[in-house]
C-alpha positions in Angstrom: -97.2 -17.0 80.3 -97.2 -20.3 82.1 -99.1 -20.5 85.5 -100.0 -23.3 87.6 -103.5 -23.4 89.3 -104.8 -25.8 92.1 -106.3 -28.9 90.9 -107.2 -31.8 93.2 -104.3 -32.6 95.4 -101.9 -31.1 92.7 -101.7 -28.3 90.0 -102.8 -27.9 86.5 -100.8 -25.6 84.0 -102.1 -23.0 82.0 -100.9 -20.9 79.0 -102.4 -17.4 79.4 -101.6 -14.4 77.4 -98.6 -12.4 78.5 -100.9 -9.5 79.3 -102.5 -11.4 82.2 -102.3 -9.8 85.6 -101.4 -12.0 88.4 -102.3 -11.5 92.1 -101.0 -13.5 95.0 -102.0 -12.4 98.6 -99.0 -11.2 100.5 -96.6 -11.7 97.5 -98.0 -9.2 94.9 -98.7 -6.5 97.7 -96.9 -7.1 101.0 -98.9 -7.5 104.2 -98.6 -5.3 107.1 -95.9 -6.1 109.4 -97.2 -8.9 111.9 -96.5 -8.4 115.8 -93.4 -10.3 116.8 -93.8 -9.8 120.6 -97.4 -11.4 120.4 -97.8 -12.6 123.8 -96.9 -9.2 125.4 -99.1 -7.3 123.0 -102.1 -9.8 123.6 -101.7 -9.5 127.3 -101.6 -5.7 127.2 -104.8 -5.7 125.2 -106.5 -8.0 127.6 -105.5 -6.1 130.6 -106.7 -2.9 129.2 -110.0 -3.6 127.5 -111.9 -1.1 125.5 -115.3 0.1 126.8 -115.4 -2.5 129.6 -113.9 -3.2 133.1 -110.8 -5.5 133.1 -111.2 -9.2 134.1 -109.7 -8.4 137.7 -112.9 -6.1 138.3 -115.4 -8.3 136.5 -115.3 -11.6 138.1 -115.0 -13.2 141.6 -115.0 -16.5 143.1 -118.1 -18.6 142.5 -118.6 -17.0 139.1 -119.3 -19.3 136.0 -117.3 -18.3 133.0 -117.5 -19.5 129.4 -114.7 -18.9 126.7 -116.0 -19.2 123.3 -113.4 -19.8 120.5 -113.6 -20.6 116.7 -113.4 -23.8 115.1 -110.6 -25.0 112.7 -112.1 -23.1 109.7 -110.5 -20.0 110.9 -107.3 -18.7 112.7 -104.4 -21.1 112.2 -102.8 -23.7 114.4 -99.3 -22.4 114.9 -97.8 -22.1 118.2 -98.5 -18.3 118.2 -102.0 -18.6 116.9 -104.4 -16.2 118.6 -106.5 -19.0 120.3 -103.2 -20.3 121.8 -102.0 -17.1 122.9 -105.0 -15.3 124.2 -106.9 -18.1 126.0 -104.1 -19.0 128.5 -103.7 -15.3 129.3 -107.5 -14.9 130.0 -107.4 -18.0 132.2 -104.6 -16.9 134.1 -106.4 -13.6 134.7 -109.6 -15.3 135.8 -107.7 -17.6 138.4 -106.0 -14.5 139.8 -109.3 -12.9 140.3 -110.8 -15.8 142.2 -112.6 -17.9 139.6 -112.2 -21.5 140.2 -110.9 -23.7 137.4 -113.8 -26.1 137.7 -116.1 -23.0 136.8 -114.4 -22.3 133.5 -115.9 -23.8 130.3 -114.4 -23.6 126.8 -116.9 -23.8 124.0 -115.9 -24.3 120.3 -118.3 -22.0 118.2 -118.6 -24.5 115.5 -122.2 -23.4 114.7 -123.6 -25.3 111.8 -120.0 -26.4 110.8 -119.1 -30.0 111.8 -118.1 -30.5 115.2 -114.2 -30.5 115.8 -112.7 -33.8 116.9 -110.7 -34.3 120.0 -107.5 -34.1 117.8 -108.5 -31.0 116.1 -109.5 -29.2 119.4 -106.1 -30.2 120.9 -104.5 -28.7 117.7 -106.7 -25.6 118.2 -105.9 -24.9 121.9 -102.4 -26.5 122.4 -101.4 -29.2 124.8 -101.5 -27.3 128.0 -105.2 -26.0 127.9 -106.3 -29.1 126.2 -104.8 -31.4 128.9 -106.1 -29.2 131.8 -109.6 -28.8 130.6 -110.4 -31.7 128.1 -110.4 -34.7 130.5 -112.6 -32.9 132.9 -115.3 -32.3 130.5 -114.7 -28.5 130.4 -114.1 -28.3 126.6 -117.0 -28.8 124.3 -118.3 -28.1 120.9 -121.5 -25.9 120.4 -124.5 -28.2 119.4 -127.2 -26.2 117.6 -129.7 -29.0 118.0 -129.3 -29.7 121.8 -132.4 -27.9 123.0 -131.4 -28.7 126.5 -128.4 -26.2 126.1 -130.2 -23.6 124.0 -132.2 -20.6 124.9 -134.9 -18.8 122.7 -134.5 -15.2 123.2 -137.4 -14.1 121.0 -136.8 -11.5 118.3 -134.4 -8.6 118.1 -135.2 -5.1 116.8 -134.7 -6.1 113.0 -137.2 -9.2 113.7 -134.3 -11.7 113.6 -135.1 -14.9 115.6 -132.3 -15.1 118.3 -131.5 -18.5 119.7 -128.2 -19.1 121.6 -126.2 -21.4 123.7 -127.5 -21.8 127.2 -124.2 -22.2 129.0 -123.0 -18.9 127.4 -126.3 -17.2 128.2 -126.3 -18.2 132.0 -122.6 -17.7 132.7 -121.6 -14.8 134.7 -118.9 -13.7 132.3 -118.8 -14.6 128.5 -115.6 -14.4 126.5 -115.4 -14.3 122.8 -112.1 -15.3 121.2 -112.2 -14.0 117.5 -110.5 -13.5 114.2 -111.0 -10.5 112.2 -110.3 -11.6 108.7 -111.6 -10.7 105.4 -114.9 -12.7 104.6 -117.3 -12.5 101.7 -120.1 -12.8 104.4 -120.5 -9.3 105.9 -116.9 -8.1 105.5 -115.0 -9.5 108.3 -115.3 -12.3 110.6 -114.9 -11.8 114.5 -117.1 -9.3 116.4 -120.7 -9.9 116.4 -120.5 -12.2 113.5 -118.7 -14.6 115.6 -121.6 -15.2 118.3 -124.3 -14.8 115.6 -123.1 -17.7 113.7 -121.1 -19.9 116.2 -123.3 -20.4 119.0 -126.8 -20.1 117.7 -129.4 -22.2 115.7 -130.2 -22.4 112.1 -133.4 -20.8 112.9 -131.3 -17.6 113.6 -129.1 -18.2 110.7 -131.9 -18.5 108.3 -132.4 -14.6 108.9 -129.3 -13.7 107.1 -127.6 -16.4 105.2 -130.6 -16.5 102.6 -131.3 -15.2 99.3 -133.3 -12.0 100.2 -130.2 -10.9 102.2 -127.3 -12.2 100.1 -128.7 -11.4 96.6 -129.1 -7.7 97.4 -127.1 -4.9 95.8 -125.3 -4.2 99.2 -124.0 -7.7 99.5 -121.8 -7.7 96.2 -119.2 -6.5 96.2 -118.2 -7.4 99.9 -119.4 -4.7 102.3 -119.3 -3.9 106.0 -122.4 -2.0 105.7 -124.7 -4.6 104.2 -127.9 -5.8 105.6 -126.1 -8.9 106.6 -123.7 -7.0 108.9 -126.6 -5.0 110.4 -128.3 -8.3 111.3 -125.1 -9.6 112.8 -124.9 -6.6 115.0 -128.5 -6.8 115.8 -128.5 -10.4 116.9 -125.4 -10.0 118.9 -126.5 -7.0 120.8 -129.8 -8.6 121.4 -127.9 -11.6 122.9 -126.1 -9.1 125.3 -129.3 -7.3 126.2 -131.0 -10.5 127.2 -127.9 -11.8 129.1 -127.7 -8.5 130.8 -123.9 -8.3 130.1 -121.6 -7.6 127.3 -119.3 -10.1 125.8 -115.6 -9.7 126.7 -114.3 -9.9 123.2 -110.6 -10.4 122.2 -110.3 -10.3 118.3 -107.0 -10.4 116.4 -106.6 -8.9 113.1 -104.7 -11.4 111.0 -102.6 -11.5 108.0 -102.2 -14.1 105.0 -100.8 -16.6 107.3 -103.0 -16.0 110.2 -100.3 -14.0 112.1 -101.6 -11.2 114.3 -101.3 -7.8 112.9 -103.5 -6.3 115.6 -105.2 -7.2 118.9 -108.4 -5.6 120.1 -110.1 -6.5 123.4 -113.3 -5.1 125.1 -116.8 -4.3 124.1 -117.5 -6.0 120.6 -119.4 -2.9 119.4 -116.5 -0.7 120.1 -113.6 -2.8 118.9 -115.2 -4.0 115.7 -114.4 -0.6 113.8 -111.1 -0.5 115.1 -110.2 -4.2 114.3 -111.6 -3.4 110.8 -109.4 -0.4 110.3 -106.3 -2.5 110.7 -107.8 -5.4 108.5 -108.4 -2.9 105.9 -104.7 -2.4 105.4 -104.3 -6.0 104.4 -107.6 -7.0 103.0 -108.9 -4.0 100.9 -106.3 -3.5 98.2 -106.9 -0.7 95.6 -104.6 -2.4 93.2 -106.4 -2.8 89.7 -105.6 -0.2 86.9 -108.4 -1.6 84.6 -111.3 -3.9 85.0 -111.1 -7.5 83.9 -113.1 -9.6 81.5 -111.9 -13.1 82.9 -111.0 -14.3 86.3 -108.8 -17.5 86.3 -108.0 -19.6 89.3 -107.8 -23.3 90.5 -109.6 -25.2 93.4 -107.9 -27.8 95.4 -110.3 -30.9 96.4 -109.6 -30.0 100.1 -109.8 -26.4 101.6 -111.8 -24.1 103.9 -114.8 -26.1 104.9 -113.0 -29.6 104.5 -112.2 -32.4 102.2 -114.3 -32.5 99.2 -115.1 -28.7 99.0 -113.3 -28.5 95.8 -115.3 -31.5 94.2 -118.7 -31.1 95.9 -120.6 -29.2 93.1 -122.7 -27.0 95.7 -119.5 -26.0 97.4 -117.5 -25.5 94.3 -120.0 -22.9 93.1 -120.1 -21.3 96.5 -116.3 -20.8 96.4 -116.6 -19.4 92.9 -119.1 -17.0 94.1 -117.0 -16.0 97.0 -114.3 -14.7 94.5 -116.9 -12.6 92.8 -118.2 -11.2 96.0 -114.5 -10.2 96.9 -113.3 -9.0 93.7 -116.5 -7.6 92.0 -115.1 -4.1 92.1 -112.4 -5.0 89.6 -114.4 -7.1 87.2 -116.7 -6.1 84.2 -120.6 -6.8 84.5 -120.2 -9.5 81.9 -117.2 -11.3 83.4 -116.3 -14.9 82.8 -114.8 -17.3 85.4 -112.4 -20.0 84.4 -111.6 -22.5 87.3 -109.9 -25.9 87.4 -111.4 -28.7 89.4 -111.3 -32.4 89.6 -115.3 -32.3 89.7 -115.2 -36.1 90.2 -118.6 -36.4 92.1 -116.9 -36.7 95.6 -119.3 -35.2 98.0 -117.8 -36.6 101.2 -121.0 -37.7 102.6 -119.6 -38.2 106.0 -118.8 -34.4 106.4 -121.5 -33.0 104.0 -124.4 -35.6 104.7 -127.1 -33.5 103.2 -125.4 -32.1 100.0 -126.0 -35.0 97.6 -129.5 -35.2 98.2 -130.0 -31.5 97.8 -128.0 -31.3 94.6 -130.2 -34.2 93.3 -133.3 -32.3 94.3 -132.0 -29.5 92.1 -131.9 -31.5 89.1 -135.5 -31.9 89.0 -139.1 -30.6 89.8 -139.0 -27.2 88.2 -135.9 -26.1 89.9 -134.4 -23.5 87.4 -132.2 -21.6 89.7 -130.7 -22.1 93.0 -132.9 -19.8 95.1 -135.8 -22.2 94.1 -134.3 -24.7 96.6 -134.8 -22.4 99.6 -138.2 -23.8 100.2 -136.7 -27.1 101.4 -134.6 -25.6 104.1 -137.0 -26.7 106.8 -137.5 -30.0 105.6 -133.9 -30.8 105.4 -133.1 -29.3 108.5 -135.7 -31.5 110.5 -134.3 -34.6 108.8 -133.3 -36.9 111.9 -130.7 -38.8 110.1 -128.8 -35.5 109.0 -129.3 -34.0 112.4 -127.8 -37.1 114.0 -124.8 -37.1 111.7 -124.3 -33.4 112.6 -124.6 -34.0 116.4 -122.9 -37.3 116.7 -120.7 -38.1 113.4 -118.9 -34.8 112.7 -121.1 -33.9 109.9 -122.1 -30.3 108.6 -125.7 -29.4 109.7 -128.2 -29.7 106.8 -129.1 -26.1 106.8 -125.4 -25.3 106.1 -126.0 -26.5 102.4 -128.6 -24.0 102.0 -126.6 -21.0 103.1 -124.0 -22.2 100.4 -126.7 -22.4 97.9 -127.8 -18.8 98.6 -124.1 -17.9 98.0 -123.7 -20.1 94.8 -126.3 -18.2 92.9 -124.3 -14.9 93.1 -121.9 -16.2 90.6 -124.7 -16.7 88.0 -125.9 -13.2 88.9 -122.7 -11.6 88.0 -121.1 -13.6 85.2 -121.7 -14.1 81.6 -120.4 -17.8 81.9 -118.5 -20.0 84.2 -116.1 -22.6 83.1 -114.9 -25.8 85.1 -111.7 -27.1 83.5 -110.5 -30.7 83.8 -113.7 -32.1 85.3 -113.5 -35.8 85.6 -117.3 -36.2 85.7 -118.3 -32.8 84.0 -122.0 -33.7 84.4 -121.9 -32.4 88.1 -120.8 -29.0 86.9 -123.3 -28.9 84.4 -126.0 -29.8 86.9 -125.0 -26.4 88.6 -125.2 -24.3 85.3 -121.6 -24.3 84.7 -119.8 -25.1 81.3 -116.8 -27.6 81.1 -113.7 -27.7 79.0 -110.7 -30.1 79.2 -108.1 -27.2 79.4 -107.7 -23.7 80.4 -106.8 -22.9 76.8 -110.0 -24.4 75.4 -112.1 -22.5 78.0 -110.2 -19.3 77.1 -110.9 -19.7 73.5 -114.7 -20.4 74.1 -114.9 -17.4 76.3 -113.9 -14.9 73.6 -117.6 -15.2 72.3 -118.5 -13.4 75.6 -115.5 -11.1 76.0 -114.0 -10.5 72.6 -110.5 -11.4 71.2 -108.4 -9.2 73.6 -109.9 -9.8 76.9 -108.3 -8.3 80.3 -107.5 -11.4 82.4 -106.9 -11.6 86.2 -105.1 -14.7 87.4 -105.4 -15.8 91.1 -102.9 -18.7 91.9 -103.3 -20.0 95.5 -106.5 -18.1 96.0 -107.8 -21.0 98.0 -104.5 -21.9 99.6 -104.0 -18.4 101.2 -106.3 -16.0 103.1 -107.9 -14.0 100.3 -108.0 -10.2 99.8 -110.7 -7.9 98.5 -109.3 -6.3 95.3 -110.5 -2.7 94.3 -109.5 -0.2 91.7 -106.5 1.9 92.2 -108.1 5.0 91.5 -110.7 4.3 94.4 -107.9 4.4 96.9 
């Protein structure tokens, strides 16, 4: 059969055996129905929070309020996107309860991601909220290096360092607007994962996005019961304990196209399992009737974290590992990955300023596997040039590269071989321990020495263009 896979800004064709199984999110298995009267359902959820008093009983005139919302990496930008629906309703309820407009602050929870630009913030929030709050300086990005606006809360019960945004900490009422979507890091985004990664500091993130957490048996395949997830919960609850208040959390469970299939508002600890139950109906799919030897997909140049993710070799391997984490249940232990990528040496230094130097460090000085690089995390994360590019020039924080390296090694742990197809500068792929071939057919032929002459093949077109699922065996339903 002929299939087309993402490659740069276009597609690359592959001739695969007719026995190949194909999975495309929302097409192969339909998503649950999305909520059509979304504003009404969201309003009812906000007015009737689970495990907490409603806004009308929680705030009064003179209270300072922070509304924390995710960056552009998650959640969609359509007119009915969760941020655009939920935030105006929450602001309306705050004003009704007596809160003054000047006392409301909206904070983008970009964490170690690059800060969102003015234009991106406008796309996230919509014209009305943007125009009402931007020009009075009531919308901002979290800055994890601005120590004037951070507070060190010591250590939680699992001995994780907890550092958080000071404006959120000092506010009288703190709102989290989140998205519960399938995520290789701890099962689902939203809930406590949102505050734990979005409004904190790299010295907190280094307690969970690291090899000794991500390379455990409870991390792959993806799990809601991993040590990472326990750390998210512990850090989030420690924030609440130190603040002396609960986050007022409003999470949307989303479908493949970022449409809401469920809205859950209230105490994060209580709504997390409820949102996951709905998310499971779309995300965890017991579909496969056999285990696969080979997984085939394509990688565009620009996706998820930004332009260059599909050509930056560290991020390429992280994206490959994410597919292993999501789909390990349906893959054999000695599986092979075949992935198309331009792999042309484009790192996009403006958005990912620390990545090239980290990649080059990996090529020398006895660095045989990616975990060998962990020892440089503090050095890179104190580099003034990289910090300034994060703070003032819309670049990713230097420690972000280390969390990606921790993930990238998972592919090596779980695969017999990984092939990059169509690399313009194949040395970059080889520098990450990957094999290179000119075509899918050549890669498939070479892979037979690992998997035999009649491999079971799983093809995943659009896997980085659509919100991914987590495949399982049909017998494990």
